[in-house]
C-alpha positions in Angstrom: -149.5 -33.1 22.3 -145.7 -32.8 22.9 -146.3 -32.0 26.6 -148.1 -35.2 27.2 -145.8 -37.4 25.3 -143.2 -35.6 27.7 -144.9 -36.7 30.7 -145.4 -40.0 29.3 -141.8 -40.8 28.8 -140.8 -39.1 32.1 -143.5 -42.0 33.7 -141.7 -44.7 31.3 -138.6 -43.8 32.5 -139.3 -43.7 36.0 -140.9 -47.1 35.9 -137.7 -48.8 34.7 -135.6 -46.7 37.1 -138.2 -48.7 39.7 -138.3 -51.9 38.4 -134.3 -51.8 38.2 -134.0 -50.9 41.8 -136.2 -53.3 42.9 -134.3 -56.0 41.1 -131.1 -55.0 42.3 -132.5 -54.8 45.8 -134.2 -58.3 45.4 -130.6 -59.7 44.2 -128.6 -58.4 46.8 -131.2 -58.8 49.7 -132.4 -62.1 48.8 -130.7 -64.2 46.3 -127.0 -63.2 47.5 -127.5 -64.3 50.9 -128.9 -67.8 50.2 -125.9 -68.2 47.5 -123.4 -67.6 50.5 -125.4 -69.7 53.0 -125.0 -72.7 50.7 -121.7 -72.0 49.7 -119.1 -73.4 52.5 -115.8 -71.3 50.3 -118.0 -68.5 51.2 -118.6 -69.1 54.7 -115.0 -69.5 55.4 -114.2 -66.7 53.2 -116.5 -64.7 55.5 -115.5 -66.1 58.6 -111.6 -65.3 57.9 -112.8 -61.6 57.0 -114.5 -61.4 60.7 -111.4 -63.2 62.3 -109.1 -60.5 60.8 -111.4 -57.8 61.1 -111.8 -56.7 57.8 -115.0 -54.6 56.6 -114.7 -54.7 52.6 -117.6 -52.4 52.2 -116.0 -49.9 54.1 -113.1 -49.7 51.8 -112.6 -47.1 49.2 -110.4 -47.6 46.3 -108.1 -44.8 47.1 -106.9 -46.4 50.3 -103.8 -48.5 49.2 -102.7 -49.6 52.4 -105.9 -51.0 52.9 -106.3 -52.6 49.5 -102.8 -54.4 49.8 -103.3 -55.5 53.5 -106.5 -56.9 52.2 -105.0 -58.7 49.1 -102.7 -60.4 51.6 -105.4 -61.7 53.7 -107.3 -62.8 51.1 -104.5 -64.3 49.2 -103.8 -66.0 52.8 -107.3 -67.1 53.2 -107.8 -68.7 50.0 -104.2 -70.8 50.4 -105.4 -71.8 53.8 -108.7 -73.1 52.7 -107.5 -75.0 49.6 -105.4 -77.0 51.8 
């Protein structure tokens, strides 16, 4: 009896994991790009990142020099876009 309960619990947990994974993939694959495509400030932010050669997905939190440069570039981009 407990073995059947154990298997049932594992399948239920696996189902929750798959549902959470599907929700994240849907959000980051479908919803998020649509939000960026209809938001001019987000498009400008992306253009400035491309212009300055910033690849935010490649940064690590331990790379302090890159973080400081990125903060400076982002601050500059936000100041320029608000003018």
